[in-house]
C-alpha positions in Angstrom: -0.3 0.4 0.2 1.2 3.1 -0.6 0.1 6.9 0.5 -2.3 9.6 -1.1 -1.6 13.2 -0.2 -4.4 15.5 -1.3 -4.3 19.7 -1.4 -7.7 20.7 -2.1 -8.0 24.3 -2.6 -11.5 24.4 -1.7 -14.4 21.8 -1.2 -12.0 19.4 0.6 -14.7 17.1 2.0 -14.5 15.8 -1.5 -11.1 14.3 -1.5 -9.9 12.0 0.9 -6.9 12.6 2.4 -3.8 10.1 3.2 -5.7 7.6 1.9 -3.7 4.2 0.9 -3.9 3.2 -2.5 -3.0 -0.2 -3.9 -2.7 -1.8 -7.7 -5.3 -1.7 -10.6 -6.9 1.7 -8.5 -7.5 4.4 -10.2 -7.3 8.1 -9.2 -8.6 10.5 -10.4 -8.0 14.9 -9.3 -10.9 17.3 -9.7 -10.4 21.0 -11.4 -9.2 22.6 -8.0 -7.6 20.4 -6.3 -3.9 18.5 -6.7 -2.2 14.7 -5.1 0.6 13.2 -4.2 1.1 9.9 -4.4 4.0 8.8 -1.9 5.4 5.0 -3.9 8.0 5.4 -1.0 10.9 7.6 0.5 12.6 8.1 -2.8 9.3 8.6 -5.3 6.6 11.1 -5.8 4.2 11.5 -7.9 2.0 14.5 -8.1 -1.2 14.8 -10.2 -2.2 18.1 -11.6 -5.7 19.5 -11.1 -8.0 17.5 -13.3 -5.6 14.7 -13.8 -6.5 11.0 -14.5 -4.0 8.0 -13.5 -3.9 4.0 -13.6 -2.2 2.4 -10.9 -1.6 -0.9 -12.9 0.6 -2.2 -10.6 2.7 -0.7 -7.4 5.7 -2.8 -6.8 4.5 -5.8 -8.3 6.8 -9.1 -8.0 7.8 -10.1 -12.0 10.0 -13.0 -12.6 13.0 -11.2 -11.1 12.4 -7.6 -10.9 10.2 -5.8 -9.1 7.7 -3.8 -11.0 5.7 0.0 -11.2 3.3 0.6 -13.9 1.3 3.6 -14.2 -0.6 5.5 -17.0 -1.7 8.7 -17.4 -5.0 9.1 -19.5 -5.3 12.2 -19.0 -4.5 15.2 -17.5 -0.7 16.2 -16.4 1.6 14.8 -13.9 4.8 15.3 -12.2 7.8 12.5 -10.9 10.2 12.9 -8.5 12.1 9.7 -8.6 15.5 10.3 -6.3 16.8 6.3 -6.8 16.1 2.8 -8.4 17.5 0.2 -7.1 18.9 -3.1 -8.8 15.6 -5.2 -10.4 13.7 -2.6 -10.0 11.3 -1.4 -12.8 9.0 1.8 -12.8 6.9 3.1 -15.9 4.9 5.6 -17.0 3.1 5.3 -19.8 0.3 6.9 -22.3 -1.3 5.8 -25.0 1.4 6.6 -27.3 4.4 6.4 -25.1 6.1 4.6 -22.4 9.2 6.2 -20.3 11.5 4.2 -18.0 12.5 5.7 -15.3 15.8 6.3 -13.4 16.7 8.5 -10.8 14.7 11.9 -12.5 12.3 14.2 -12.0 10.3 14.6 -15.2 6.4 15.4 -15.6 4.1 13.8 -18.4 0.6 15.6 -19.7 -1.2 13.7 -21.6 -4.5 15.6 -23.6 -8.2 14.9 -24.3 -6.9 13.4 -27.6 -3.9 11.3 -25.9 -1.6 13.5 -27.4 1.6 13.5 -25.2 4.1 15.5 -23.8 7.1 14.5 -21.7 9.8 17.0 -20.0 12.7 16.0 -18.0 14.2 19.1 -15.8 17.0 16.3 -14.2 18.2 13.2 -14.6 17.3 10.6 -17.8 14.6 9.4 -18.9 13.7 6.3 -21.2 10.9 6.5 -23.8 9.9 4.3 -25.7 7.4 3.3 -28.6 4.6 1.7 -27.1 4.0 -0.2 -30.4 7.3 -1.0 -32.2 7.1 -3.1 -35.2 7.8 -6.5 -35.1 9.9 -7.1 -39.0 11.6 -10.2 -37.5 9.8 -12.7 -39.6 8.3 -10.0 -41.4 4.7 -10.2 -40.7 4.8 -6.8 -40.0 2.2 -7.7 -36.6 2.9 -4.6 -34.0 4.6 -5.7 -30.4 4.8 -4.4 -27.2 8.0 -4.4 -26.1 8.3 -3.2 -22.1 10.7 -0.8 -21.3 14.2 -2.3 -19.9 17.5 -1.3 -18.9 20.2 -0.5 -21.5 24.0 -0.9 -21.0 24.6 3.5 -22.1 22.8 6.7 -22.6 22.3 7.1 -26.4 22.0 11.6 -26.1 19.6 13.2 -29.1 20.4 16.6 -30.1 17.7 18.6 -29.9 15.4 19.9 -31.5 14.8 17.7 -34.2 12.0 15.4 -35.7 13.0 12.2 -34.6 13.4 9.4 -37.6 11.0 6.5 -38.0 14.5 3.9 -37.3 14.6 6.3 -33.8 11.5 5.6 -32.6 11.9 2.4 -30.9 13.7 3.8 -28.1 14.8 7.6 -27.0 16.5 9.4 -24.4 16.1 12.1 -23.2 18.0 14.3 -20.6 18.0 17.2 -18.4 16.1 20.4 -20.7 14.5 18.4 -23.5 11.3 17.3 -24.3 9.4 15.2 -26.3 5.8 15.5 -27.5 3.7 13.2 -29.7 0.0 13.3 -31.3 -2.2 11.2 -32.5 -1.7 10.2 -36.1 1.9 11.0 -36.1 4.2 8.4 -36.5 7.4 9.5 -34.7 8.1 12.0 -31.9 9.8 15.2 -32.2 12.4 16.4 -29.1 12.9 19.8 -28.5 14.8 21.4 -25.9 13.8 23.9 -23.6 14.9 26.8 -20.5 13.7 25.7 -16.5 13.8 29.5 -16.8 11.2 30.0 -20.0 8.1 32.6 -18.8 6.4 28.5 -19.4 8.1 26.9 -16.6 7.2 29.8 -14.1 3.7 28.4 -13.6 2.2 27.5 -9.9 2.2 24.0 -10.9 5.5 23.7 -11.4 6.7 26.2 -8.5 4.4 24.1 -6.6 6.4 21.2 -7.6 9.9 22.6 -7.0 8.7 23.3 -3.7 7.7 19.8 -2.6 10.8 18.7 -3.7 12.7 20.8 -2.0 10.4 19.2 0.8 10.8 15.7 0.0 14.5 16.1 -0.2 14.9 17.4 2.7 12.5 15.1 4.9 14.9 11.8 3.2 18.2 13.6 3.7 17.2 12.9 7.5 16.6 9.3 7.8 
């Protein structure tokens, strides 16, 4: 079980504060609320207003690994993942992308039409095409390949449109973003600055404040 902290600006009675969440549950925030899911003392997922996520599995034992998978149905999440131990896998996905996470800070925004944007603020995120074409037998059948750790990073320069050959796995570094919309066969990778006006929103500043608190508490333990 994991802890859910809610931060309503009004109508607090509509929200459950400090609830326990489990695998296969859905978490939804209203237009005037935010939420923070503490997976453990080193992993926090925060939901912006009007966001829905599916907790597909939380620290589920699979073969020799322990897996956590979260789907973002709609809205925006902010993830602060301080560390991932060996044999522990965490993926945060949308209908159009699958992101394998190590130690990083990043956000995922999913529009109503499933258009997805991933922005990395610290560390790296491995982004996968959830529907790569399997051509090993010439069948053209789509085969889903789960996220997996690779030997070393491959830097993606930006901005550029990624080729179809590259769109199987992309490593985003800090200050890079990836966007893809329905109907697009490949994503666009760009760079951004954390001093940009768009990066000064209340949502981002709140997350940065929570990150500092989160990290200060962790250091004391």
